[in-house]
C-alpha positions as CSV (number, residue, x, y, z in Angstrom):
1,X,-5.6,20.3,-11.7
2,X,-4.4,18.5,-14.7
3,X,-0.6,17.2,-14.9
4,X,1.2,15.7,-17.7
5,X,1.1,12.5,-19.3
6,X,3.7,9.9,-17.7
7,X,4.0,6.6,-19.5
8,X,2.9,3.0,-17.8
9,X,6.5,2.7,-17.1
10,X,7.2,5.9,-15.5
11,X,4.3,5.3,-13.1
12,X,5.6,2.2,-12.1
13,X,8.7,3.9,-11.2
14,X,7.0,6.6,-9.5
15,X,5.0,4.0,-7.4
16,X,8.3,1.9,-6.7
17,X,10.2,5.0,-5.2
18,X,6.8,6.0,-2.9
19,X,6.7,2.3,-2.0
20,X,10.4,2.1,-1.4
21,X,10.2,5.9,0.4
22,X,7.2,4.2,2.6
23,X,9.1,1.8,3.9
24,X,12.2,3.1,4.7
25,X,10.4,5.3,6.9
26,X,9.0,2.3,8.6
27,X,5.3,2.9,7.7
28,X,5.1,-0.2,5.8
29,X,5.8,-3.2,7.8
30,X,5.3,-6.7,5.9
31,X,2.6,-6.2,3.7
32,X,0.9,-3.0,5.4
33,X,0.1,-0.5,3.5
34,X,-1.1,0.0,-0.2
35,X,-0.9,2.7,-3.6
36,X,-3.1,3.4,-6.0
37,X,-3.3,6.2,-9.0
38,X,-6.1,7.0,-11.3
39,X,-5.2,8.3,-14.7
40,X,-7.7,9.7,-17.6
41,X,-5.5,8.7,-20.5
42,X,-4.6,6.1,-22.4
43,X,-1.6,3.4,-20.6
44,X,-1.3,0.8,-23.0
45,X,-1.0,-2.1,-20.6
46,X,-2.0,-5.0,-22.3
47,X,1.0,-5.9,-24.0
48,X,2.4,-6.6,-20.4
49,X,-0.4,-7.3,-18.7
50,X,-2.1,-9.6,-20.2
51,X,-4.5,-11.8,-17.8
52,X,-7.6,-10.0,-18.5
53,X,-10.6,-10.8,-16.3
54,X,-14.1,-9.0,-15.6
55,X,-14.5,-7.2,-12.2
56,X,-16.9,-5.9,-10.4
57,X,-16.1,-2.9,-8.4
58,X,-17.0,-2.8,-4.5
59,X,-18.2,0.8,-4.9
60,X,-20.3,2.4,-7.6
61,X,-17.6,5.2,-9.2
62,X,-19.6,7.1,-11.7
63,X,-16.8,9.9,-11.7
64,X,-14.2,7.2,-12.8
65,X,-15.9,6.1,-16.0
66,X,-13.5,5.0,-18.7
67,X,-10.6,6.0,-16.6
68,X,-7.7,4.0,-15.7
69,X,-6.4,2.8,-12.1
70,X,-2.9,1.0,-11.2
71,X,-3.2,-0.6,-7.6
72,X,-1.1,-2.6,-5.4
73,X,-2.0,-6.4,-4.7
74,X,-3.2,-7.7,-1.5
75,X,-0.4,-8.8,0.6
76,X,2.7,-7.4,-0.9
77,X,5.1,-5.5,0.1
78,X,5.8,-2.0,-0.7
79,X,8.9,-1.9,-0.7
80,X,8.8,-4.6,-3.6
81,X,7.1,-2.5,-6.1
82,X,10.4,-0.9,-7.2
83,X,12.2,-3.9,-8.1
84,X,8.6,-6.5,-9.5
85,X,6.0,-4.0,-10.2
86,X,4.4,-7.0,-12.6
87,X,4.3,-9.2,-9.7
88,X,3.0,-6.5,-7.6
89,X,0.7,-4.2,-9.3
90,X,-2.5,-4.3,-11.3
91,X,-4.0,-2.4,-13.8
92,X,-8.2,-1.8,-14.1
93,X,-9.7,-0.3,-16.6
94,X,-13.4,1.2,-15.3
95,X,-16.1,0.2,-17.6
96,X,-18.3,3.4,-18.7
97,X,-21.0,2.0,-16.2
98,X,-19.0,2.7,-13.1
99,X,-20.2,-0.4,-12.0
100,X,-17.4,-2.8,-13.4
101,X,-14.1,-2.7,-14.9
102,X,-11.7,-5.0,-16.8
103,X,-8.8,-6.3,-14.1
104,X,-5.4,-6.8,-15.9
105,X,-2.8,-8.5,-14.6
106,X,0.9,-9.8,-15.4
107,X,1.2,-13.8,-15.5
108,X,4.0,-12.6,-13.0
109,X,1.2,-12.0,-10.9
110,X,2.0,-12.9,-6.8
111,X,-1.3,-11.9,-5.4
112,X,-4.4,-13.5,-5.7
113,X,-6.8,-10.0,-5.3
114,X,-6.0,-6.4,-5.1
115,X,-6.1,-4.6,-1.6
116,X,-8.8,-5.0,0.8
117,X,-8.8,-1.4,1.0
118,X,-9.8,-0.5,-2.7
119,X,-13.2,0.5,-2.0
120,X,-11.6,3.0,-0.1
121,X,-9.4,4.4,-2.8
122,X,-12.1,4.2,-5.4
123,X,-14.7,6.4,-3.3
124,X,-11.7,9.1,-2.5
125,X,-10.8,8.8,-5.9
126,X,-14.2,9.2,-7.0
127,X,-15.1,12.4,-4.6
128,X,-12.3,14.2,-5.8
129,X,-12.0,13.6,-9.3
130,X,-16.0,14.1,-9.6
131,X,-15.1,17.7,-7.4
132,X,-12.3,18.8,-9.7
133,X,-12.3,16.8,-12.7
134,X,-8.3,16.2,-12.4
135,X,-6.8,14.2,-14.6
136,X,-4.6,12.5,-12.1
137,X,-4.9,11.4,-8.3
138,X,-2.9,9.0,-6.2
139,X,-3.8,7.8,-2.8
140,X,-1.6,6.3,-0.1
141,X,-2.7,3.8,3.1
142,X,0.5,3.8,5.5
143,X,1.3,2.9,9.0
144,X,3.5,5.2,10.2
145,X,5.1,4.2,13.8
146,X,5.0,7.2,15.7
147,X,1.5,8.6,14.3
148,X,0.1,5.4,15.0
149,X,0.9,5.5,18.4
150,X,-0.1,8.8,19.3
151,X,-3.0,8.2,17.9
152,X,-3.6,5.4,21.0
153,X,-3.4,8.1,23.1
154,X,-6.9,9.9,24.5
155,X,-5.2,13.0,24.7
156,X,-4.3,13.0,20.9
157,X,-7.5,11.9,19.4
158,X,-9.2,15.3,18.5
159,X,-8.2,16.8,15.2
160,X,-7.4,20.0,16.7
161,X,-5.7,19.4,19.8
162,X,-3.3,16.8,17.5
163,X,-2.7,19.7,15.0
164,X,-1.8,21.9,17.5
165,X,0.9,19.2,19.0
166,X,2.3,18.4,16.1
167,X,2.4,21.7,14.3
168,X,4.7,23.3,17.0
169,X,7.9,21.4,16.0
170,X,9.2,22.3,12.5
171,X,8.1,25.1,10.7
172,X,7.8,23.0,7.5
173,X,4.8,21.1,8.9
174,X,2.4,23.9,8.7
175,X,3.6,24.9,5.4
176,X,3.1,21.4,3.9
177,X,-0.2,20.4,5.7
178,X,-2.0,23.6,5.6
179,X,-5.5,22.1,6.4
180,X,-3.6,19.9,9.3
181,X,-4.5,16.1,9.7
182,X,-7.9,15.1,10.0
183,X,-8.7,12.4,12.8
184,X,-11.1,9.5,12.7
185,X,-11.1,6.9,15.5
186,X,-10.8,3.5,15.2
187,X,-13.2,1.7,12.3
188,X,-13.0,-1.8,11.3
189,X,-10.1,-1.6,8.4
190,X,-11.7,-2.1,4.9
191,X,-15.4,-1.3,6.1
192,X,-17.8,0.7,4.6
193,X,-17.8,3.2,7.7
194,X,-14.3,4.1,7.2
195,X,-14.6,4.6,3.7
196,X,-17.2,6.5,4.0
197,X,-16.0,8.7,7.1
198,X,-12.6,8.8,4.9
199,X,-14.4,10.3,1.9
200,X,-15.4,13.4,4.1
201,X,-12.3,14.0,6.3
202,X,-10.2,14.1,2.7
203,X,-12.3,16.7,1.4
204,X,-11.0,18.8,4.6
205,X,-7.6,17.4,4.7
206,X,-5.2,16.1,2.5
207,X,-3.7,13.4,5.2
208,X,-6.3,11.7,7.9
209,X,-5.1,9.4,10.8
210,X,-7.0,6.1,10.8
211,X,-6.8,5.8,14.5
212,X,-5.6,2.6,15.9
213,X,-4.2,2.2,12.4
214,X,-2.4,4.0,10.5
215,X,-3.4,7.1,7.8
216,X,-4.5,7.4,4.0
217,X,-3.4,10.3,2.3
218,X,-3.9,12.0,-1.4
219,X,-2.6,14.4,-3.9
220,X,-3.6,15.3,-7.5
221,X,0.4,16.0,-8.0
222,X,1.8,13.0,-7.7
223,X,2.3,9.7,-5.5
224,X,5.6,10.8,-4.4
225,X,4.0,14.2,-3.0
226,X,1.6,11.6,-0.9
227,X,4.5,10.0,0.7
228,X,6.3,13.8,1.2
229,X,2.9,14.2,3.1
230,X,2.9,11.2,5.2
231,X,6.6,12.1,5.8
232,X,6.3,15.5,7.3
233,X,3.5,14.2,9.5
234,X,5.7,11.3,10.7
235,X,8.3,13.6,11.6
236,X,6.1,15.9,13.7
237,X,4.4,12.9,15.4
238,X,8.1,11.8,16.5
239,X,8.8,15.0,17.7
240,X,6.0,14.7,19.6
241,X,6.9,11.2,20.8
242,X,10.5,12.3,21.5
243,X,8.6,15.2,23.7
244,X,6.4,12.8,25.3
245,X,9.0,10.7,26.2
246,X,11.5,13.0,28.0
247,X,8.5,14.3,30.1
248,X,7.3,17.5,27.7
249,X,10.1,19.6,28.2
250,X,10.2,20.7,25.2
251,X,8.6,24.5,24.1
252,X,7.7,23.8,20.5
253,X,7.1,27.2,18.5
254,X,4.6,28.9,20.3
255,X,1.1,30.4,18.6
256,X,2.5,33.7,17.8
257,X,5.9,32.3,16.2
258,X,3.5,29.7,14.3
259,X,1.3,32.8,13.0
260,X,4.7,35.0,11.9
261,X,5.2,32.0,9.7
262,X,1.8,31.5,8.2
263,X,1.9,34.9,7.6
264,X,5.3,35.5,5.9
265,X,4.8,32.0,3.7
266,X,1.4,33.2,3.1
267,X,-0.1,29.9,4.1
268,X,-3.9,29.0,3.6
269,X,-4.7,27.7,7.1
270,X,-7.3,28.0,9.6
271,X,-5.6,26.2,12.5
272,X,-4.4,29.5,13.6
């Protein structure tokens, strides 16, 4: 899917709005969470991001050759991106070898390095762009409170079980997350194994739950669409948490009611 070509400042504004929303739903405590965008058009960042260095990418990404990424810095708060994009963001221009890049940053830069989970961001971008050829792709990692809590419960650590428990609380959930939420067991944050499993999971889902850690979600439409998906999933998780807290008194939507919603709205799902 190809989208229109927003300017550098329009992308900054979108990332700022996304970071602000992630923070407002309590999915980004302190410096938790990170955002990256990958585009295939010229952004002309050099006038403002005057510091440049050659950067060896943590993953080989042949499908990103010649593309540009905007990524949050390590240790920076997502809620601050809107107020100060120059202090909190870097621009990474991937070289044709897919191995190295030019990293551009502002003199106002407030971080030593870009996010420690950049390997997963890069690998997901590379896989999705290689499959679709899209000129835009966004990835967000966040730590929504209720989703992350549920991932600590053994009863909720299976993909199909979790989705059946979450889809029953709101008709909008199955419509907006037709593939459901992928569930991965706990893996070391920033590790190669987490990256590999995340890439595979996001081939089948548009949001994946990293057990005992948080979520990663993607979109080839906009970064705010990614945040919407996280918010839909977190809202369903909050309903589930409330029901657990009250002793499981809620009926929820029945499978038959969900099948009616799926039929009427023509939802492309295999969950029911």
